[in-house]
N, C-alpha and C positions, 0 to 999 in steps of 0.2 A: 576388495582391494586390500592388500596387506599394509598395515600401518608401520611406518619406519620409525624406529627409536633413535634418538640422538643422545650420545653420552659424551660429555666434555671433561677432560682431565688435564690438570697442570702437572707437568713433569719438571721438577726443579733441577734435576741434574741427570747425568748419564746413568747413574744407578737406578733412578726412577724409570728411565726408558727401558732398561734391562728388565726390571720387575714387571713392567707392562707387557713386554714380550713373553716373559715366563707365564704370566696369567693368560694371555691370549693363546699360548701353546696348549693350555689345558682346555680351552673353549673350542678350538677348531676341530672339525671332523672331516672325514673324506667327503669330497664334493664341495667344500668351501673354497671360495675365491676371496682372498683378502687383498684389496686394492690399496696400495700405499701411495698417497699423494703428498707433494711438498716440494719446495724449492731445493736447489743444490745445497747440501749441508744441513738440511732440516732434520735429518736423523732417520731417513727411511732405511738405509742400509744397516744402521745400528740396530734398529728394531727388528728387521728381518733376521739379522745374525743372532739376536737374542732368542727369537722364536725357534730357529733351527737348532741352536745349542741346547735349548730346553727340551725340544722334541727328541734330540739325540741323547740327552742326559750326559752331555760332554761339554764342559765349559771351555775346552781347548779345541773344539772342532774347527777345522779350517773352513772358512766360508768365503771363497773368492767372489769378487764382484762379477756378475754375469753381464757387465756392460758390453763386452765385445762378443761373447758367445751367445748372448741374449737369454739363455736359459741354463740353469745348473740344477741337476736333479739329485735328490738324496733318498736313499733307501732306509727309512726310519720306521718306527712302530706304525706310523701312517706315512706313506710316501709323500714327499714334499718336492715341488718344483718351484724354483725361484727364478722369476722372469724379470728382466730389466729391459723395458721397451724404448728406452731413450733413443736408440739408434735404429729403431724399426722403420723400414722404408715405407710400408703400407700396412694398414690394419689387417688386410686379408692374409698377410704373411704369418699371422698368429697361428692359423690352422697348420701351416707347414712346420711350425715349431713343436707340434704335438700337444697344443694346449688342451683340446677337447679330451684327448685320451688321458692326459695328466690329471685333469679335473675329475674325470670319471673314476679314476683309481685312487686319488689322493687329494692333497691340498695344493692350491696354487697361490703363491705370494707374488704379487705383481707390482713392481715399481714403475712409475710413469704410466699409469693406466690410461691417461688421456690420449696416449698415442694409438690406442686401439679401442676406444670407447664403444664403438658399435659392435665389436666382436666379443666383448666380455658379457658374462651372464647378468641378467637384470637383477637377480637375487644374489647380490654380493655384499660383502662387508667393506664399506668404504672408510678408510682411516686417513685423515689429513693431519699433517704436522706443520706447525708454523712456529717461528721464533716468538717468544714472549718474555721480555725482560732478559734475565740470565738463564731462563729455561726454555721449555717448549710447551705448546698447547696441542693436545691430541684430541681430535673430534672424530668420534666413531658413529657411523650411521649403519644400522642393520635392521632387519625385520624378522618377524616370526621366530622360529626356533633358534636361528642364529643370534638374534638379540637376547633371547632368554638365556642362552648358554653364556654369553658375554656378561650379562648382568649377574649370573650366578657366580662366576669366578671372581667378580668384583665384590660380591657379597661375602664370599669366603675370605677375600683379602681383608675386608673390614672386620670380619670375625677374628682373624689372626691379629689384627691391630689391637682389638679389644682384649685379646688373650696375652698381650705383651710382646708379640712377635711381628711387628709391622714390616720388618725388612727380611723376614725369613724366606729362604729359597724354597720354591715349590716344584715338585716333580710328580708326574703321573706315576702311579703305582700299579693299579689294576682297576679294571671295570668289572664289577661283580656280575655274575650271570643273572642276578635279580635286579633290584632297583638302586643298588648302591654302587658308588665308585669311591676309590681311595687315592689319596695323595701322600707322598712322603714329604714331610716338612723338616727343613734343616735350619733351626734357629742358630744365630751366632753363638759360639762357645757353649752350646747345650746339645744333649743327645737328640738324635733324630726322633721325631714324633710322627704319628699317623693321623691324618685327617679323614674322617668318614663323611662323605657327601651323600646324604640320604634325603633328597628333596621330596616333598609331598607329591603324591600322585593320585589321580582319581581312582575310585575303587574298581571300576569296570562293570560290565554287565552281569546280571544274575546268571549263575550256572547251575545252582543246586539249591532246592528248597527256597527259591526266591532270593538267595543271597549271592553276592559276588564271591569268586574263588578265595580271596584272602581271608574273608570272614569265616567261611566254612572250614578252611584248612588251618585256621588260627595263625595266620602269618602276621608278624609284627608290622604295624602300619606307621609307627613312629619310634623315636629313640628311647622312650620310657622302658620298654622291656629289656633292651640291651643294657642300659644302665643298671636296672634292677638285678638282672642275672649276674652281671659282672661284679657288682658289689657283694652279692650273696656268695659267689664262688671265692672271691678274695678273702672274705671273712672266714672262710673254712680252710684257708691255706692253699687254694689252687691258684695257678698262674693265669689270671684273666687280666685284661688291660685295665690300668688305672684310668679314670676319666678325668682329664684336666679341665675341660670346659665344654659345655654343651648348650646349643641353642635349639630347644625342642620345637619351637614354631617353624624355624627354617630347616631343621633337620641337618645340622652341622655339628660334628663332634671332634674334639681334639683328644686323642687317646695315646696311651703308652705303646711304644714299639716293642713287642715281645721278641723280635728277632727275625731272621730271614731264612733260617734252615728249616727244612721240612722233614718228612719221614720217608722220602723216596731218594734213590740214588740218581746219578746224572742221566741214566737211561730210563728213568721213570719206574724202576722196580722197587718193591718194598724193602726197606732195611729192617731186618728181623728184630734187632735189638730195640729199635725205636718203636716198632709196632708192639712189642712185648711190654715196653714201658708205658705205652699208651693204654694198653689193656689193664695194666696194674693201676694206673691212674683212674680208669673207669670203675674198676672194682672198689677202689677207695671211695669214689664219689657215691657209689650205690650203697655204701655202708652208712651214709649220713642222711638225715631227714632235712628237707628243705621246706620252708613255709610256702604256702600257696599265694599268700598276700605279702608283698614286699613294699614297704614305703619307699618312695623315690624322692619325694619332696613333701613339704607341708601340705601341698594341695593335691598330690597324686600318689596313689598306691597301685602298683601293678599286680593284677590277679593273673597268675600263671594259668593258662587254659588247660582243660583236660583233653587228652587225646581220645576223643569220644567216638561213638559209633558212627555218627554222621561223617566226621572227618575221615575215618578209616575207610568207610564204604565209598566215599567220593573218590578217594585215591585209587582204590582197587578197580573202580569202574573204568579207569583209563584203558585197561585191557579190552573191555567190551567196546569202548568208544573209538579206539584207535588201532590196537594191535591186531585184532582178529581179521578185520577186513584187509589190512596190509599183508597179513600172513597168507591168507587163503583166497582173497579176492571177493569175499562176500561177508556182509555184516552178520553178527550173531542173531539167531532167531529169538523171538519173544520167550520161547521155552528155555533156551540156553541162558538168556539173561536172568530169568526168574530163578532157575536152578543155581546159577553162580552166586547171585546175591543171597539166596537162602543159605547156601553153604557158608558164606561169610558171616551171616547173622549168627549161625551156630558157632563158628570159630570165635567170634567176638564174645559170645556168651561164655566160652571157655576161659576167656581172659579175666572174668570177674574176680577170681581168686588169685590172680597173678600179682607178684610184687610190683608196686607202683611207687614211683618217686620222680625226681626231676630227670627228664630225658632231654638231651641237648639237640636231638633230632638229626643233625648232620655231623656226627662224630666220625669223620673220615679224613683221608689225606689232605684235601685242600684246606682243612680247618684246624690242622694240628701243627704247632710250631715246636721244633726240637731245640731245647736250650741246654747245651752240654755243660755250661758253666754252673748249672743248678744241680740240686740233688732231690731225690724222692719225687713226689708228684709234681713238684715245681719244674721238673725237667720238661714237662709237657705244657706248652702254652695253648690255651683254649681261646678260640675266636669264633665269630659267626654263630652265636648261640641265642640271638634275639628271638628266634622262633621256638624256644624251648617250651615244653609242655610237661604236665604231670601225666604219666602213663606207664605202661609196662617197661621196666628198666631194660629188659631184654632187647628192646628195639635198638638202643645205642650199641650194644655188643654186636648185633647183626650188621650195623652200619660199618663197623671197623673191621670185623673179621671177614666180611664180604664187601670190601671196598668197591664201590660202583665203578670207579675209574681205573682201578688197578687190579691185576690178576693176583689173587692170593692163592698160591699153590696149596694143594691138599695138606702137605706136611706142615707148612706154616699155619694153615687154618687150624689143624689139630693142636699145634703147640699153643696158639693163642687161646683156643677154647679151654685147654687144660690149665693154662696160666690163670685165666679168669676164675675158673671153678676152684682151683686151689686157694686163691686169695679169699673167695667168698666162704669156702668151708672153714677157713681159719678164723673168720669173723664170728662164726657161730650163728645158730638159728636160721640157717639157709635151707630153703626147700628146693633142693636141686632138681628133683623130678618135675616139680611145677614150673621152675624156671626154664628148663629145657623145652617143656611143652610151649611155654610162652615164646621162647626164642624161635621155635619152628614157625609159629603163627606169625610173629613179627617179621621174620625173614621173608616168608611168603608174601606178606602184605607189602613190604617194601619193594620186593622184586617184581610183583605184579604191577605196582605203580610205575616202576621204572620201565618195564617192558612196554607199557603204553606211552609213557612220557617220551621215550626216544623217538617213537613214530610221530607223536604230535609235534615235536621239535622239527622233524623232517618235513612233514606235510603242511602244517599250519604256519610254522615260523621260518621255514626255508633254511634250516640248520642241519644239513646232512651229517656233519661231523660226529654227532652223538651216536649215530647208528653203529659205530664201531664197538660200542659197549654192549650191544645186544647179545652176542653169543655168551659173553661173561655173565650177564644178568640172568639169562636162561639157565646157565650151568649152576649158578647160585640157587635159583629157584628149585632146580631138581634136587639139590642137597636138602633144602627145607622140606620138600615133598616126601622125603624118605621117612619122616616121623609118622607114627601110626595115627596121630590125631589129624594129620593132613590127608588121610586116605580118600575122603570124598572129593577134596579139591584136586588131588592127584588124578583121580579117575575122570573128573570133569575136564582137566587140562588135556589128558590123553585123547578124549573124544573131540575136543576142540582143535587139537593139533598144536597146542602150546607146550613149550618146554623142549622142543627139538632144536638143535643148533641151527642158527640161521646166519647168513652172511649179508 
């Protein structure tokens, strides 16, 4: 039996009610039913209005009472249906109002839920409002994941209180593809800030060498790496977010807002000037040495992990584990697997003499902020670098000039490569031939990983949208395979049927 959690809050005024609505808007997910109980004038409609306006990110959104229509629907980032059941004739009429469909596709806010108690889902969030003195008392009952989400948004509100922003407006910003989510924080009379919600998660089952995926791939499991890399980048003149406050145990950070512009146009195409500036920033980054051990606090030093053989091979095995069977209908043979991994062992050996330094790991369009008001490298805002490693610098160049989510046409690709090489030659002491060999290997490594990842997202995670990137990924892989060092891998891919355009 699921244990129900009870949360009680005193709302001293209308502003406190609105803040509660804003917090709940961040906690609610599709499939949630929020049942709002209370006498006439208790504040149910005010709370529902605050939730809807926060979901819409529109403080002026018209929210008419559904007293006579019984339901009002809103097409927001998550669809919301606002029900008022005060005039409901019979509980069975709830089905005719489209409640089940609305709940399946979005969120249902229900005033006067007692009018259809038998028809509402058992697992719902019950919120009762009663007058108390000059204010209101809100009592929330929820269970399981719903209760965890509500407690989390309240923990973040407490964190903001401790940071000196108890009344700050909060808005959903983005849900990261990984384990992080972000909010926009609007303090009174202060610039917008960003809140990173990075709650602790279990490691998961072992997938390679008896270790869970995050440990093998050296993925950051807490906020220490983010803070360490951000500090190191800022110390060297790069535009990484300033960290205003951090709770390492809970995984909550308040950080600088670097801006909202990216490097793509409104149609999602690369803006050449911004990509060229990004590559110039990267070349400057690669001219500097970064320490592998960065003190974060008196009690903690972050050791930047190496992009080692184990991590590289685990990632390229995604082709074997997911892509091949999807492509041709049969899994790779033992001989194919053995040959493929032997080729990668030899290619990784080739990287022994490659230039190694800090690599940000995902230096591509989703993680680059364009800052037109700045000059030089500070025009490029750097985010999402918590998984940075020490490894072949060529990896990050492959990430940007072969952007996984954006088609970089051959002309722009050549321009970006030329730009980077010109910058590096001017710095002196640059082994261009060795770098280009490492670039080809790192490009192939990254694109082999992605060719398997897109299929895994489809088949294991039920996310077919990523498959649209497959033809681009294979085209990028073919570019890398043109390098003479990649001849064995090129031949293996040809025999396995990889590298041909797929839809």
